[in-house]
C-alpha positions as CSV (number, residue, x, y, z in Angstrom):
1,X,15.0,-86.7,69.4
2,X,17.5,-86.0,72.3
3,X,21.2,-86.6,72.3
4,X,20.6,-89.0,75.2
5,X,18.0,-91.2,73.4
6,X,20.0,-91.1,70.1
7,X,23.2,-92.2,71.8
8,X,21.1,-95.1,73.7
9,X,19.7,-96.2,70.4
10,X,23.1,-96.3,68.7
11,X,24.6,-98.1,71.5
12,X,21.6,-100.8,71.4
13,X,21.8,-101.0,67.5
14,X,25.6,-101.7,67.9
15,X,24.8,-104.5,70.2
16,X,26.8,-103.0,73.1
17,X,26.1,-102.7,76.9
18,X,26.8,-99.5,78.7
19,X,29.9,-101.3,80.2
20,X,31.1,-102.3,76.8
21,X,30.7,-98.9,75.3
22,X,32.3,-97.2,78.1
23,X,35.4,-99.4,77.9
24,X,35.6,-99.1,74.0
25,X,35.2,-95.4,74.0
26,X,37.5,-94.8,76.8
27,X,35.2,-93.3,79.1
28,X,33.8,-94.1,82.6
29,X,30.6,-96.1,83.1
30,X,29.3,-93.2,85.2
31,X,29.8,-90.9,82.2
32,X,27.8,-93.2,79.8
33,X,25.0,-93.5,82.3
34,X,24.7,-89.9,82.9
35,X,24.9,-89.2,79.2
36,X,22.1,-91.7,78.5
37,X,20.0,-90.0,81.2
38,X,20.2,-86.7,79.6
39,X,22.4,-84.9,82.1
40,X,22.5,-81.3,81.0
41,X,26.3,-80.8,81.7
42,X,28.5,-83.4,80.1
43,X,32.1,-82.9,78.7
44,X,31.9,-82.5,74.9
45,X,35.2,-84.2,74.4
46,X,33.8,-87.2,76.0
47,X,30.7,-87.1,74.0
48,X,32.9,-87.0,70.8
49,X,34.7,-90.1,71.9
50,X,31.5,-92.0,72.3
51,X,30.2,-90.8,69.1
52,X,33.3,-91.5,67.2
53,X,33.1,-95.1,68.6
54,X,29.6,-95.4,67.2
55,X,30.6,-94.0,63.9
56,X,28.6,-90.8,64.3
57,X,29.6,-87.1,64.7
58,X,28.0,-84.1,66.2
59,X,26.7,-81.1,64.3
60,X,25.4,-77.7,65.2
61,X,22.5,-76.1,63.5
62,X,20.2,-73.3,63.8
63,X,16.9,-73.9,65.9
64,X,13.8,-74.7,63.9
């Protein structure tokens, strides 16, 4: 599963619109839209803000 689809799923499970998620996480709507579309270059600090709000964190692991 991609980060983009995971965040989209978490947002929807939380019952939030993209606008609500952006406002609550302190990031711009454009960032949320790009993140959920899977833009290959996004700011990691902003990804962390979004994941923090959704109660999740990012981990690094070796490729399978």
